[in-house]
N, C-alpha and C positions, 0 to 999 in steps of 0.2 A: 642675165639680174638675178640673184637668188631671190631667197625670201626673205633675209633681213641686207642690212647695209654693210659687209665689210669693210676690214681697215684696208690689203693693200688696195684692191679695187679704186677704192678712195683715194689711196696714196699716187697712185698711176694717171687716174685724173687727176688729178691736182699740178704732178711734176712730170707727166710726161713719159714714165720711167719708172724701171723698177727701183725701188726705195726701201733700204733697210733699218732696222734700228738696230741701234750699235749700245748695249746697255754700260753705262759709268760710276763707279764709285767715288765719291767725296770721303774728305775723313772728318765728316759729322755725323752728329749724335739724334738724338730725337730727347723734347719737352717731357716724353714720358716716361724715358727710361734714365734722364742727368739726377733727376728730384725736383726739378719744376712742377711737372704735374703728380710724377709717380717716377719709383725707379723699378719697374719692374717691364714696363713695356706693354703693349696688349697680347691677352693672355696668346694669339698665336705666333706673334713674333719671335725669330729663332736671336740669338744672342750676337748675328753679323748680322741684322737686318736680312735684305733680301740677294742681298753678296755670294750665294752659292755661285753665280755665272762665269762672275768674272772674277771672283779672288783677286781682285788687283788695289786693297787697300792699298796705299803708300805712295803708287807709282801715279806719275802727273797725269792730268789729263789727255795732251799729244799723247803722250806713249801709250794710253791703255787704247783711244782711238788707232795711234797707227798698227799696233796690234790685233785689234780686231777686225777692222780696212784691212788687211792683209790676210786674215783670213775666212772673211763672212767675203768680202768683193767676187773672188774668184768662182767662189763654190755656189754664188746665187746670182752671179750677175750681175751684182748690184756697181753702179757708179756713184749716186749718192747716198745720203746718211743721215740718220734722225739721232742727234747725243739724249741718252735716255739717260738723266741724273735720277738712278734707280732707289738706292740705297741709303734707307733712315730717310730722315727728314729735312731737305737738303735747301730749303730758304731758312733753315734753324743754324742762324752763323753770321758773323758779322756784316754790314752790307758790304765793304768792301773788300772783303776776300769773297763776298757772293758776285760783285762784281768780276774780279778777278777772272772768278772759275766760268763764267758766262762768257765772259771774251776770249778766254782761250778757245773755247768750243768753237764759238762762232766762227773763230778767224781760222779753222781748218777747212781747206779749199772743198773738201766734198762733203762737211756738212752744209744741209740746208734746213734743219729745223733744231731745236733744243728743248726735248723734251723732261719737264722736273718736276719730278715728284715729291709732293708734302702732304702736310696736317692742315684739314679747314683751320683750325684755330695758329695759323701759322702762315696767313696769305695776309701781308700788309699792301699799304700802298708805294709802302720807300722800294722794296721788293718788285714790286710792278712796276713801279716808273725804271727801275732800272733795265727788266727785262725789256720792253718800252724801246731805251736809249739803244739795248742791243740788239734788238731788230730793225731799227730805223738804222744804226749805222751799218751793222754784217748783211742788210739784208735776208736772216733770218724767220724761220716763220717761228712762233711758240707757241704750245700748247704747255698747262697746269695738269697733273694730276694730285687727286683729290682722293684721298679712302675715307669712303661714307659707309659702304659693307651694311648697313640697313636703316631704316627714316625708326624705327622702334626704338625709343632712349632707354627703355627699358633695359633691351638686347646689347646695348652702345653701354650699359654700362657694366654687364655680364660680360663683356670682351674687355672692358678694361681701359675703354679709348681715351679717357679723358675730354671727352667733346657728345654731344648733342647734334642729331641734328639743324638746332638754329645755327650753331660755328658752321657749318655745310653752306647755309644758306645765303651766308653771310660772307662766307669766301667766294662761290660762285657766283653773287653778284658783284664783287670787287671784278675780281677776272673778266668775267661780261663786259664791263663797262670799257675796259682796251681792248676786247675783240680778239682775245687772243681763245685758242681752245683750249680746252677744259674738257678731260678724262674721268667719270666714276667710277670707284672701284667698287663692287657690290660683291657680296656672298651671298650666292642663291638659295642656300640651304642650309642656314641656322639654323638649329635645333630649337631654341628659344623664339623663331618668327613663326607663322602661319602664312596662310597664303594669302591670305588680307594683308600681313604685311607687308608681301614681295609686289602685291598690287601699290600698294601707298607709297613703297621704295620708287618703281617705275614713273609712278604719276609726280611726286616728287623731284624725281630727274627732271624730268618732261616738261615742266610747267619751266627751269634752270634756265640760265645761256649754256648750261649742258651741249654739249657739239658731239662728244666719244662715249661710252661704255668701256669697261671691263668685267667681264660676269665671270667666276667660278666660283665653285665646290666651297667646302669648311677640308682642308687638310691638315694634316697633322707633322709637324716639324719635332723634329728630340728636341729633348732641353728643354721646352716652352713650357706655362703652365697649363697648355690645352693638352700638351701630352700629358703632364702628373695626373689631368684630370681623368684622363683617355685611359691610362694603362690603371687608373683607382677602381675603372668601372661609377664613374661618376657621371658619366656623359655617353650618351648614344647616336653615332651618325645616322643619319635619316640616306637610306636604300639612293643609288643613282636616280632607279624609275621617278623617283621623286625630285629630286634636281631636274632633271631634265621635263616635267611636268611643271616645276615654279619657274624653269627658264622660258619655257613656251607663254608662258600668264607673263612674267615681267615684260617681254618683246612685244605680246599684242598687244598691250599698253603702254609702250615705251614709244615719242615722237617720231616718224619716222622719217627722221630727214639724221636721227640718231648715227655716228658709225660707231658702229661692234669689233671694239679690237681685240677682245678676244670674248668666246664664248664658251670655254673651259679651260680650267687651269692645269699648269704644270707645275710638276714640285722634283726636283734632284732627289736622286735613290738614297745614297748613303743618308742621306739630313733628314729624310722624309719615312713617317711611320706608314701614312695610309695615305693615298691623292686618290679620288676620284673611284671610290671605295675598290682598288686595283686594276680597275680597267683602262686599259692605254688610251689616253687622251684621246685620239685621232679613231677612235669608237666611238666614245662617249660622242663625241661632234657631228658623227656620222648619222645616232640614233636622232641625235634634234635635228637635222635635215632632212632624214626621210620621215619622222613625225609630222614637222612641220609641213610638208609636202602630203602627207595621205591624210592627213585636219582639215588640209587650204588654211593655214592658220602663215597672219605674213607681222611684220612689223609696223605696229600702229594701227591695227585691225581694230582695236576699241579707244584707242586713243579719239575719244570724242568729247573730252571734259572739260576741255579752256573755251577759252574766251565766252563765254556765257551763256553756255548750254540750256539752261530754261527760257533764256527768253528771245530763242534763235525765232520763229513764230515769227516774232517782230520785227525782227532784225535780217532776216533773211537766212533761209533753210530752215530746215524740222530742228525737231527735237530728237533724231535719233541719229 
């Protein structure tokens, strides 16, 4: 057991064998791109969203799954797979189309779970009910991924997110009532956040029914508003040493049972100006792991702020 709860180990414990996540791209957009909330999207989002890995918009879900499984299965010795609806906002579609997509993925004999990435302001009972019905009918697990990035409303405004922490809280509580997995995305080294913001984001995630977290540094994709800011000298990225410090801080305040899906980001080379300060992702991960051991830091070490901390002397336990 490592210093934090790793995703691969959690999947193996749940399914009894190696399980691999397969990205699938749906023909969807985002309310922050089509004029509903805005037209430019978040300042870090590229014109093709997150479809750098699949490059498969236009292919059917089944075709995408078959193509990826044929490649990934033998390479990683995996026989069970999670369909990861990754690109743009995957609940931003008419409910009947959403249902058809979910059912197509769930029918695949090798798929054990659906992982749906979306925005906090695109969580509605209609879509959650569809996911519940699909889960019950086909016996698949459900995880919903929500981009939070930061708990700081001023930072979220700079990022052009089009929502605040309130929408994330609302979406998280709704998802939690269905008992689905819930993954929060957090950018740990946003230059407009300080370490107090990172601590508060960890606390916010921990007091909600979040089951998983994805952490990564702020990387810059070509053609984005963030890229234009960076190239104009309007933005200075924090060094990787600071990213590592913030990850350690975040993990120390994070609830112990939350699974860490990702602790460092990756980005496709041809589309990326800079990621992880130019360091390989595995080197950054190694530095995080080594720092946690050297400084005796584990996930949840400082997670002592819930359940009426100030009255524990009367209810059992002390205040520390």
